[in-house]
N, C-alpha and C positions, 0 to 999 in steps of 0.2 A: 549249473546246479543239477538240471535234469540230465545232463550227460554223466554226472557222477552218480545219480540214482541208477541209471540204466547200467553203468559199469559195475556198481556194487550189486545190482540185481543178479548179475551173471555169477557173482561170488557166492551169494547166500543160497543160490540154488545148484546143487552139485550132485554127483553120483558117486557111489562107492567103487564102481568099475565100470569100464565102457560098456554101454549098451545097457546097463541096469537102470533101475527105477530111479528117478531123481528125488533127492529129499530136501526139504526147505529148512534153512538154517535160522531159527527164531533168535538166537543170540546176535548173530550178524545183522539181522533186520533191525533189532532194537538199538544196537550201535549206531547204525545209519539213522534211525529216527532221531536219536539224541544229538548227533552232528547236525542234522538239518535244523532242529530247534534252536541249537546254540548259535548256528551261524545267522538265522533269522533275528534272534534275540540281540545279537551283537549289532547287526544292521540297524534295527529299530533304536537301541540305545544311543548309538552314534549319531543318528538323525535327531533324536530328542535332545541329546546333549548340546548339539550345534545349532539347535532352532533358535534360542534367544539371540545369539551373536548374528545368525544370518538374518533374523528379522530386524534387529536394530540396524545392521548394515544396509539393508533394503530401505528401512525408514529414513535414515540419514540421507541416503542417494536421492529418495524422493523429496525430502525437505530442501535439498541443495538444488534440485531442479526447480522447485517452485521459487526458491530464492532468486535464481536467475530470471525466472519469469517476471517477479515483481521488480527486480532491478532494471530489466528491459523495458518494462511499462513506463517506470518513472523516467528513465533515459529518453524514451519517445515522447513523453508528455512534457518534461520540464527540463531536458538535458541535464539531469541530476543523477549521479550515482550515489545511493544512500549506503550507510553502514548497515550491513545485513549479518544477523546473528542467528545461528542455528543451534537450537538446544543450548543456549547461553555461551556458545563459542563463535568468536567473531569469524564469519566466513568471507565477507567481502568489507573492505574499508572504504569510506567515503573519499571519492577522488576529484569531485567537482566543487568549485568554489561557490560563490554566491549566485542565486538563480531566484527567479519569480515564476510562479504558475498562476497565470490568468485562467479563471473558470468561467465567469460569467461577466457580461457588461450590460449596462442599463442606462438608458437616457434620463438624466435629471434636470428638471427646470426649477430655478430659484429666483426670487426677487429681493431686492434690498433697497431700502430707502434711507437716505441721509438728510438731516434737517438740522440747520444751526441759526440761531437768532443772536444778534449782537446789536445792542443799542437801538432796539425796535426795527432792525432790518433782518430779514430771514432769507437764507439760501436753502435750496432744496434740490436734492438729486435722487432720482429713482431709477433703478437698474433692473433689467430682466437678462438672466443668463441661462443658456442651455449647455449642458455638459454631458460627456459620456463617462460614467463610473465604471471602472474595472475592479471586479472583487476575485481574490484568489489567495495565494499563499507566499508569504516570504520565506523562502528556502535557505536564506543565509544562516538561519537558526538550524540547529541540529535536526536532521531527518534520520530516523533509525528504523529498521525492519527486524523484528524478532519472530523467527519461525518457530512455533511449537507444535507437537503432534496434533493439538485440537483447534489451533487457530494461527491466523497470520496478523500479528500486531504491528501496525505502522504508526510510529510516533512523529508528529509534526506539529507546527504552531496552529493555533486558530486562524480561520480565514480573516482577511482584513481588506480594506480598500486600498489596492495597489496604486491607484492614481485616478485623477479626474482630468479629462481632456476637454478643453473649451471649444465649443462648436460655434456659438453665436452670442454676441452681447448686444442688447438693445437699450437705448436710453428712452425711458418712458417719461422722465420729467428732467428739466435743467432749467432751474429758476434761480436767478441772481437776485440779491436784495440790493436796495439803492446804493448803500455803501459797504454792504456785506457780500462781496463777490466770491464765486466759485474758482478756487485755484487749481492749477495743475496737481499740486499735492493731494488736494481734496479728492480729485478723480482717481488718482493713483491709488489712494488708500482704499476707496470704496470699490475700485475694481479688484483689488487683492482680496477683499472680502468675499467675493463670490465663489471662488473654489472651495474655501473652507466651509461655506454654507452647503455647497453641493456635496462634498465629502460627508458632512454630518447627516445630510438628508438621506444620501444613499446608504449610510450605515444604519439608520433608523428604518429604512425600507424593508429589511429582512433579507437582503441580498447575500449577507454573510452566512446565515444559516443554509440558504439555497446552495451556495457555493460548496459548503461542506457536504451537503447531501449529493451534489452533483458529482463531486470527487469521489464519493463512496460508489456511486452508480458506475462511473468510468472505470475504477479499478476492478470492480466485480465483473464488468464485461471484458476487461483486458487479461485478467488473471483467471485462468480456467483451473481452479484447484477444488478439491472436495471439501477442505476446510474454510470456514469463513474468514472474511477480510474484516478486521476491527481496527477503525481508526481511533487513535488515543491522541486527543488534542491538548497540546501543553500551553499554560499561560506563558506569555511572553511580555516583556517591557514594551510600553507603546513608544514608538519611535517619535521624536520631535519633528 
C-alpha cells in the first residue's frame, strides 16, 4: 500500500517543462486519498462480516477439545466412553458397555441376633460381621456429556453401594435349646442377613453423598477448562 502511495506521489508532483518548478496536483492527491480510505473500509468490512463465523468456528473447536478431555478423563477413571454432545450436536457416541466406577470404600461393622423359642425351649445366635463397602456409580445406565459455551454438563446416575465385601465373621453367641436346636439352615439364613445389614448401614452413613462430591472434585482436577463442570444426577430404578 505504501509502495502505491510513493508511486502515486511521483505522479501528483510534476513539472510543466524539464528543469521548471514542480507543481502539486490536488485532484490526484484527493483521488489517492479516496482509494486508500476505500481499501481500508473494504478490509474492515470483510473482517467484521466474517467475525461471527470465525468466532463460532473457534468456539466449536474449543468445545470439541474440551469434549475429548472429558472423554479421556472418564475413560481413564472408569474405562467408559460416554456420549458427548457439543451445542446439541452429537460429537462422540458411547462405545463402552457396562462399567462401574468405585469412588470410596469404608469399613462397616454390623451385629445381628437371632432368637427362637418353641415349646419353652429357646435357641439363640448372635453374629458380628466386618465388611468393606464400596460406593460409586453404576455406569450401565446412560452417561452423557453436554458441552455448552457456559458449562460442561455430565449426566449420570446417583451414587450407589456397588458392593460389600466380607472381611470377618465372629460368632458372639451360639446357644441351643434343650430340644430346639440350631440347624444349618438357621446359620445360613443369619449369615446371609449380615451383608444386607452392612449395605444398609453403609448407605445410611453418608458415603453416597461423599462419593458424588469426590467425583466432582476428581473431574475438576482432570478437566482443565475455563467453564465449570456440573454433574446432573438422574434417578434410576433400584436394582434387586
